[in-house]
C-alpha positions in Angstrom: -73.6 117.3 57.3 -75.7 114.2 57.7 -75.5 111.1 55.6 -78.6 111.9 53.5 -77.2 115.4 52.7 -73.9 113.9 51.7 -75.6 111.4 49.4 -77.5 114.3 47.8 -74.2 116.1 47.2 -72.9 113.0 45.4 -76.0 112.8 43.3 -75.5 116.5 42.3 -71.9 115.9 41.5 -72.8 112.9 39.3 -74.7 115.3 37.0 -71.5 117.1 36.0 -69.6 113.9 35.0 -67.8 113.8 31.6 -68.5 110.3 30.3 -68.9 110.4 26.5 -67.3 106.9 26.0 -68.9 104.7 28.7 -72.0 106.8 29.4 -71.6 105.8 33.0 -71.9 108.9 35.2 -70.4 108.7 38.7 -70.5 111.2 41.6 -68.8 111.4 45.0 -69.0 113.7 48.0 -66.2 113.5 50.6 -66.8 114.8 54.1 -63.7 115.9 56.0 -63.5 115.6 59.8 -63.9 119.4 60.0 -67.2 119.2 58.1 -65.8 120.5 54.8 -67.3 118.6 51.8 -65.5 118.1 48.5 -67.3 116.7 45.5 -66.0 114.9 42.4 -67.3 113.3 39.2 -65.7 110.9 36.8 -63.8 112.5 33.9 -63.2 110.2 30.9 -60.6 110.5 28.2 -60.5 109.1 24.6 -57.3 107.2 25.4 -59.0 105.7 28.5 -55.9 105.5 30.7 -56.1 109.2 31.8 -59.7 108.7 33.0 -60.2 109.5 36.6 -62.9 108.3 39.0 -65.2 110.6 41.0 -63.9 109.4 44.3 -60.3 110.3 43.5 -61.3 113.7 42.1 -63.0 114.5 45.5 -60.0 113.1 47.5 -57.4 114.9 45.4 -59.3 118.2 45.6 -59.3 117.9 49.4 -55.7 116.9 49.6 -54.7 119.8 47.3 -56.4 122.1 49.8 -54.4 120.6 52.6 -57.1 118.3 54.1 -55.9 114.9 55.3 -58.6 113.9 57.9 -61.6 112.3 56.2 -64.8 111.1 57.8 -66.8 109.5 55.0 -67.6 109.5 51.3 -70.9 109.0 49.4 -70.7 107.4 45.9 -73.3 107.0 43.2 -73.3 106.1 39.6 -75.2 104.6 36.7 -75.7 104.4 33.0 -76.8 107.7 31.6 -76.7 109.1 35.1 -79.6 106.9 36.3 -78.9 105.2 39.7 -80.1 101.7 39.5 -78.1 100.0 42.3 -74.9 100.6 44.3 -71.8 101.6 42.3 -68.9 100.6 44.5 -65.5 102.2 44.3 -63.0 100.6 42.0 -59.8 99.0 43.4 -57.6 102.0 42.6 -60.0 104.3 44.5 -60.0 101.9 47.4 -56.2 102.0 47.5 -56.2 105.8 47.4 -58.7 105.8 50.3 -56.4 103.4 52.1 -53.6 106.0 51.8 -55.6 108.7 53.6 -58.4 107.1 55.6 -58.7 104.8 58.6 -60.2 101.4 58.6 -63.4 102.9 60.1 -63.8 105.4 57.2 -67.4 105.1 55.9 -68.4 104.6 52.3 -72.0 105.3 51.5 -73.0 103.6 48.3 -76.3 105.0 46.9 -78.8 102.3 45.9 -81.6 104.6 44.6 -82.2 108.3 44.2 -86.0 108.5 44.7 -86.5 107.3 47.4 -83.0 107.9 48.6 -81.5 104.5 49.7 -77.9 103.7 50.4 -75.7 101.0 51.9 -73.0 102.0 54.4 -69.8 100.0 54.7 -66.3 100.8 56.1 -63.1 100.9 54.2 -61.9 97.7 55.9 -65.2 96.0 54.7 -64.3 96.8 51.1 -60.5 96.3 51.4 -59.8 94.0 54.3 -56.1 93.4 53.4 -55.2 96.9 52.4 -51.7 98.1 51.7 -50.9 101.1 53.9 -47.9 103.4 54.3 -47.1 101.4 57.4 -46.2 98.4 55.1 -43.4 100.5 53.7 -41.8 100.8 57.1 -41.3 97.0 57.1 -39.1 97.2 54.0 
């Protein structure tokens, strides 16, 4: 799958978000090294804490299917599902990515839907001093 197709999958996933409290819809499409794609959307909850982000939904779906080798993820979001600019992953999602992804893992942040425009960064760009499982070996 090319980057544009992955972005379109994230945009499609965004349409299924459950966001009655914030009205911010977020979608993600995760590409595994073997080409398999998992999508996710944000799912809110009235008590807020159980809310989960689109990126983690996609990653957890992949992990629950036994996937552990990830290539890149496309992410989009916006008020009422309208993409107005990049919608970067939150800190918790960045840390989850850090658990499963290399520093070179790509994050495609969609800037606009029509025309399709996106910004590409690596995980190390977003989280330069990330905490990884290797840090636990030092304890």
